[in-house]
C-alpha positions in Angstrom: 7.9 27.5 67.2 11.6 26.6 66.0 9.9 23.5 64.7 7.3 25.6 62.9 9.5 28.3 61.4 12.1 25.8 59.8 9.4 24.0 58.9 8.4 26.9 56.6 12.0 28.1 56.1 12.9 25.0 54.0 9.4 25.0 52.3 10.1 28.9 50.8 13.6 27.3 49.7 12.0 24.6 48.2 9.4 27.5 45.8 11.0 28.4 42.4 13.6 31.4 42.8 11.1 33.6 40.7 7.8 33.2 42.5 9.9 34.1 45.4 11.1 37.1 43.8 7.8 38.0 42.7 5.9 37.7 46.6 9.1 39.6 47.8 9.3 42.8 45.1 5.3 42.5 46.2 5.8 42.5 49.8 9.3 44.2 50.3 10.9 45.5 47.4 8.4 47.7 46.7 8.2 49.5 50.0 11.9 50.5 49.9 13.0 53.8 49.7 15.6 52.6 47.4 16.5 50.0 45.7 18.8 50.5 42.8 20.1 49.3 39.7 21.7 45.8 40.6 20.8 45.7 44.3 20.1 42.5 45.5 18.4 41.4 48.3 19.1 37.2 49.7 16.4 34.9 51.4 15.2 34.3 54.4 14.8 38.3 54.7 13.8 39.7 57.5 12.9 44.0 57.4 10.6 45.6 60.2 10.6 48.6 57.9 11.1 48.8 54.5 10.0 52.0 53.5 13.3 53.1 56.0 15.9 50.9 54.0 18.2 52.0 51.4 19.9 50.3 49.1 22.0 51.9 47.0 23.2 50.2 43.3 25.0 46.9 43.3 24.7 47.0 47.1 23.9 43.3 48.3 22.3 41.6 51.4 22.8 37.9 51.3 20.0 35.4 52.7 19.1 35.5 57.0 19.6 39.0 56.9 17.6 41.1 59.6 16.9 44.5 59.7 15.0 45.4 63.1 14.2 49.2 62.1 11.6 51.7 63.6 12.2 55.4 62.5 16.0 54.1 61.7 17.4 54.6 58.4 19.4 51.8 57.0 21.4 52.4 53.9 23.6 50.0 52.2 26.1 52.3 49.2 27.1 51.0 46.2 29.0 48.6 46.0 29.1 47.5 49.5 28.1 43.7 50.3 26.8 42.0 53.8 27.3 38.3 54.2 25.1 35.8 56.1 23.2 36.6 59.3 23.8 40.0 59.1 21.7 41.9 62.3 20.8 45.0 62.2 19.2 47.2 65.4 18.7 51.1 64.7 17.0 51.4 68.5 17.5 51.4 71.9 15.4 50.9 74.5 15.1 53.6 77.3 14.9 52.4 80.9 11.3 54.0 82.3 10.1 54.3 85.7 7.2 51.7 86.4 7.4 50.4 83.3 8.9 46.5 83.2 10.8 45.6 80.3 7.8 43.6 79.2 6.0 45.8 78.1 9.0 48.5 77.4 10.2 46.6 74.0 6.8 45.9 72.5 5.4 49.4 72.9 8.7 51.3 72.5 7.8 53.8 74.4 11.2 56.3 74.9 12.9 54.5 72.6 16.0 56.2 70.8 16.7 55.4 67.2 19.8 56.2 65.0 20.4 55.8 61.7 22.7 52.6 60.5 25.0 53.8 57.6 27.2 51.6 55.4 29.6 53.7 53.1 30.4 52.9 50.1 32.3 49.4 49.1 32.1 48.1 52.2 32.6 44.0 53.0 30.2 43.3 56.2 31.7 39.2 57.2 28.6 36.5 58.3 27.2 36.9 61.6 28.0 40.7 62.0 25.5 42.9 64.0 25.3 46.4 63.4 24.0 48.4 66.4 22.5 51.7 66.3 24.0 54.6 65.0 26.7 52.4 63.6 28.3 53.5 60.6 31.0 52.4 58.6 33.0 54.8 56.3 34.1 53.5 52.6 36.0 50.7 52.0 35.8 49.4 55.3 35.7 45.7 56.0 34.5 43.8 58.8 35.0 40.6 60.4 32.6 37.7 60.9 30.8 38.1 64.1 31.7 41.4 65.3 29.8 43.7 66.3 29.5 47.8 65.6 28.0 50.5 67.4 30.3 53.4 66.4 32.0 55.5 63.6 34.8 53.1 61.8 37.3 55.2 59.6 37.3 54.5 55.8 39.0 51.4 54.7 39.9 50.1 58.3 39.7 46.3 59.0 38.0 45.6 61.9 36.7 42.8 64.1 35.6 42.0 67.2 33.2 42.9 70.0 33.2 46.1 69.8 34.7 45.9 66.6 38.5 47.6 66.8 40.9 48.5 63.8 43.6 45.5 63.3 44.9 46.6 60.2 44.1 48.9 56.8 42.5 47.7 53.6 44.6 50.0 51.2 47.8 51.6 51.2 47.5 55.1 49.7 48.5 55.0 46.5 46.7 51.7 45.7 42.7 53.7 47.6 43.8 56.5 44.6 44.1 54.0 42.4 40.8 52.2 43.3 39.3 55.0 43.8 40.1 56.3 40.5 38.2 53.2 39.1 35.4 53.2 41.0 34.7 56.6 41.5 33.8 60.9 39.5 37.1 62.8 40.1 34.9 65.1 42.2 34.0 62.0 45.2 37.5 60.8 45.3 39.0 60.8 48.2 42.4 63.5 48.4 45.7 62.9 49.2 45.5 65.1 52.1 42.4 63.6 53.4 44.0 59.9 53.4 47.5 61.4 54.9 45.1 62.2 57.6 43.3 59.2 58.6 46.3 56.9 58.2 48.4 59.1 60.7 45.2 58.6 62.9 44.4 55.4 62.6 46.7 53.3 60.4 50.4 53.9 61.3 52.5 50.5 61.9 49.1 48.8 60.5 49.5 46.1 57.9 48.0 46.5 54.6 45.8 43.8 53.3 45.2 44.2 50.2 46.9 43.6 46.7 47.5 45.3 43.7 49.1 42.6 41.9 47.8 42.7 38.1 44.8 39.5 37.6 46.7 36.7 35.8 44.7 35.5 32.3 42.4 33.2 34.5 41.4 35.7 37.2 40.8 38.2 34.1 38.1 35.7 32.3 36.4 35.0 35.7 36.0 38.8 36.2 34.3 39.1 32.8 32.0 36.3 33.3 31.1 38.3 36.6 30.4 41.4 35.3 28.0 40.0 32.3 26.6 37.8 35.0 25.5 40.3 37.4 25.4 42.8 34.1 27.3 45.0 36.4 28.2 48.6 35.4 30.8 50.8 37.4 28.3 54.3 39.1 29.4 57.4 39.5 30.8 58.4 36.4 
């Protein structure tokens, strides 16, 4: 079976991208609950229930992702992206007397489904698993090979199984400057709220981000990328 799947994956990869895009538009894109402007889905792609998948503007799913959902929603909000091999599972099986696991999984009897929510501007590294009820706060970073099964606060940097906070993406002044660029005034975090979460989660934690001015070559590269992706800032 593995050899057959590998053969078809390779065959699919040889097909012209525009043809694959048309095929996937018919099969998946047209059934998504939301596919916002600029939202990107890489190949191969496995989505059980596209009708409960919400891809907000300029969100990105790299290839080889698997979204195993029934009634549970998967929401990927603006500016957020996931690297290769993302696994999302919105359901949990409930052990049920008299029903062996062999029958319980495919029958979905007594399954409990919870939404998986990824807020704005989140980065999800390669080979990450998001389990039922996971909620990633705005601006969070999830390190490669991590597993998330709970709430992750905004701007946290997390790694591990289950994921634990090891740092924070930006300092408070950096977050204020960052959000002024990305969000309308009424959608930005307040200084008071940021102070609260920093006191609760980030005391003594390392700040990973930078606010150093871009070099001339970086400015050129950024402009090229914005043009290539036809990018526009949202919520303005």
